[in-house]
C-alpha positions in Angstrom: -159.9 267.0 13.8 -163.3 268.5 12.9 -164.0 265.6 10.6 -163.6 263.1 13.4 -165.8 265.3 15.7 -168.4 265.6 13.0 -168.5 261.8 12.5 -169.3 261.4 16.2 -171.8 264.3 16.5 -173.6 263.9 13.1 -175.0 267.4 13.4 -173.2 270.1 11.4 -175.0 272.9 13.3 -173.8 271.7 16.6 -170.2 271.6 15.2 -170.6 275.1 13.9 -171.9 276.2 17.3 -168.9 274.7 19.1 -166.6 276.5 16.7 -168.5 279.8 17.4 -168.2 279.3 21.2 -164.5 278.6 20.8 -164.1 281.7 18.7 -165.9 283.9 21.2 -163.7 282.6 24.0 -160.5 283.2 21.9 -161.7 286.7 21.1 -162.3 287.5 24.8 -158.8 286.3 25.6 -157.3 288.5 22.9 -159.3 291.5 24.1 -158.1 291.0 27.7 -154.4 290.8 26.5 -154.9 293.9 24.5 -156.4 295.8 27.4 -153.5 294.6 29.7 -151.1 295.9 27.1 -152.8 299.4 27.2 -153.1 299.5 31.0 -149.6 298.2 31.7 -147.3 299.7 29.1 -144.1 298.6 30.9 -141.9 295.8 29.6 -142.6 292.4 31.0 -145.8 291.1 29.3 -147.7 288.4 31.0 -145.2 288.2 33.8 -145.9 291.8 34.8 -149.7 291.5 34.5 -149.7 288.2 36.5 -147.7 289.8 39.3 -149.9 292.8 39.6 -153.2 291.0 39.3 -152.4 288.1 41.6 -150.8 290.3 44.3 -147.9 288.0 44.8 -144.7 287.2 43.0 -145.0 284.2 40.6 -141.5 284.2 39.4 -141.0 280.7 40.8 -144.0 279.5 38.8 -143.5 281.3 35.6 
């Protein structure tokens, strides 16, 4: 996929910048999930954290 994107962009530094931005976003998501696991040690995973953070039951959506 990167080869097709590089063929359209024609600037390798821009492609590396896009990869870097995507990596930072993925790292932020991983850190948030890690913090939620520390703050909410109960069983339930994302279901529990969504219910607590959204202040309503999302069992019909999830």
